[in-house]
C-alpha positions in Angstrom: 81.1 86.5 198.7 82.2 86.7 202.4 80.6 83.4 203.1 83.0 81.7 200.6 86.0 82.9 202.6 84.5 81.9 206.0 85.1 78.3 205.2 88.2 76.6 203.9 86.2 74.0 202.1 84.1 76.6 200.3 87.3 78.6 199.4 88.9 75.5 197.9 85.7 74.7 195.9 85.5 78.3 194.7 89.2 78.0 193.6 88.3 74.9 191.6 85.3 76.7 190.0 87.6 79.6 189.0 90.1 77.1 187.5 87.3 75.4 185.5 86.1 78.9 184.3 89.6 79.9 183.2 90.0 76.6 181.3 86.7 77.0 179.5 87.3 80.7 178.7 90.9 80.0 177.5 89.6 77.1 175.4 86.8 79.2 173.9 89.3 82.1 173.2 91.6 79.8 171.3 88.9 77.7 169.6 90.3 74.6 171.3 88.5 72.7 173.9 90.2 70.2 176.2 90.4 66.7 174.9 90.5 64.2 177.7 93.4 62.2 176.2 96.7 60.9 177.6 98.4 64.3 177.2 95.7 65.9 179.3 95.9 63.1 181.9 99.7 63.6 182.2 99.2 67.4 182.5 96.6 66.9 185.2 98.8 64.5 187.1 101.7 67.0 186.9 99.4 69.7 188.2 98.3 67.5 191.1 102.0 66.7 191.8 103.0 70.4 191.9 99.9 71.2 194.0 100.8 68.5 196.5 104.5 69.5 196.5 103.6 73.2 197.2 101.7 72.1 200.2 104.5 69.8 201.4 107.5 72.0 200.9 105.5 75.1 202.0 104.8 73.4 205.3 108.4 72.2 205.6 109.6 75.8 205.1 106.9 77.1 207.5 108.2 74.8 210.2 111.9 75.8 209.5 111.6 79.4 208.7 108.7 80.4 211.0 107.7 78.0 213.7 111.0 76.6 215.0 112.8 80.0 215.1 109.7 81.6 216.8 109.2 79.1 219.6 111.8 80.6 221.9 110.1 84.0 221.6 106.7 82.7 222.5 105.8 83.0 226.3 105.5 79.6 228.0 101.8 80.0 228.8 101.1 80.4 225.0 103.2 77.5 223.8 100.4 74.9 224.4 98.4 76.5 221.6 101.2 75.7 219.2 102.0 72.2 220.5 98.4 71.1 221.0 96.5 72.8 218.2 98.7 74.3 215.4 101.6 71.8 215.1 99.4 68.6 215.1 97.2 70.1 212.3 100.2 71.4 210.3 101.9 67.9 210.7 98.7 66.2 209.5 98.7 68.2 206.2 102.5 68.0 206.1 102.7 64.2 206.1 99.8 63.6 203.8 101.0 66.2 201.3 104.4 64.4 201.3 102.6 61.1 200.5 100.5 62.7 197.8 103.5 64.3 196.3 105.4 61.0 196.1 102.4 59.1 194.7 101.5 61.7 192.1 105.2 62.0 191.1 105.6 58.2 190.7 102.4 58.0 188.7 103.6 60.9 186.5 106.9 59.1 185.9 105.0 56.0 185.0 102.5 57.9 182.7 105.5 59.6 180.9 107.2 56.2 180.5 110.5 57.1 182.4 109.9 55.7 185.9 112.4 52.9 185.7 115.0 54.9 183.8 114.7 57.8 186.2 114.9 55.7 189.4 118.0 54.0 187.9 119.5 57.4 187.1 119.9 56.7 183.4 121.3 59.3 181.0 118.6 61.6 179.7 116.4 61.4 182.8 119.0 61.4 185.5 118.0 64.9 186.7 114.4 63.9 187.4 115.7 60.7 188.9 117.9 62.6 191.3 114.9 64.7 192.3 112.8 61.6 192.7 115.3 59.9 195.0 115.7 63.1 197.1 111.9 63.3 197.3 111.6 59.7 198.3 114.2 60.1 201.0 112.5 63.2 202.3 109.1 61.5 202.4 110.7 58.6 204.3 112.1 61.1 206.8 108.6 62.7 207.2 106.8 59.4 207.9 109.4 57.3 209.7 111.5 59.9 211.6 109.8 63.3 211.9 106.2 62.2 212.6 107.0 59.4 215.2 109.3 61.8 217.0 106.9 64.7 216.8 104.2 62.6 218.3 106.4 62.1 221.4 107.6 65.7 221.5 104.1 67.1 221.3 102.8 64.6 223.9 100.5 62.9 221.4 101.9 59.6 222.7 103.2 58.8 226.2 106.8 59.9 226.8 108.7 61.3 229.7 110.3 64.8 229.6 113.7 63.5 228.6 112.3 61.4 225.8 110.1 64.4 224.6 113.2 66.6 224.5 115.3 64.1 222.6 112.4 63.3 220.2 111.9 67.1 219.5 115.6 67.5 218.7 115.6 64.5 216.3 112.5 65.7 214.6 113.9 69.2 214.2 117.3 68.0 212.9 115.6 65.7 210.4 113.3 68.6 209.3 116.5 70.6 208.7 117.9 67.8 206.7 114.7 67.8 204.6 115.0 71.6 204.2 118.6 71.1 202.9 117.5 68.4 200.5 114.5 70.4 199.3 116.8 72.9 197.6 118.6 70.4 195.2 115.4 68.4 194.9 113.4 71.4 193.6 116.3 72.3 191.3 116.5 68.8 189.8 112.7 68.7 189.3 112.6 72.2 187.7 115.7 71.6 185.6 114.6 68.2 184.3 113.9 69.2 180.7 116.9 71.5 180.3 119.5 69.6 182.3 122.4 68.5 180.1 122.2 64.9 179.2 
């Protein structure tokens, strides 16, 4: 059992095995097995969307609630561990989770037949549309503002000290904007089915 938890890959695979076992046991207990139809496909896409979103917003909140406030408390000789090891890895998962969340969300909207109506904020789907537009703006910020500036701030690309400091501030402020936007975005996504039309 310990070997499973020594590897992230084995842990994730074990999580998928547990998920499959739960699905099979629940299906056997109810006498209903999964039928791989469009309803299941939509459900599975929603699950992937939520899974990606948890990774994305979880990392966004990690940066804003943990890493950024903790940096001034870390001794200077220990800061390279954050800037050279932890932050680049976290930013890798952060930006790809943002992309996965957007792609699965757009696919889900298309599969459910409301993509155009939601993006044009039509009555009946305007809540999910608001959430989608906020998510798209946030993903734009991740890929085109936060990541390019973080590469400079962390020294992953050549930049002088003044440029690094400015880039770090721009990345931090944009990350804070995304944190602000994540609150109404998550509300709009969660409230979609009960939002007054």
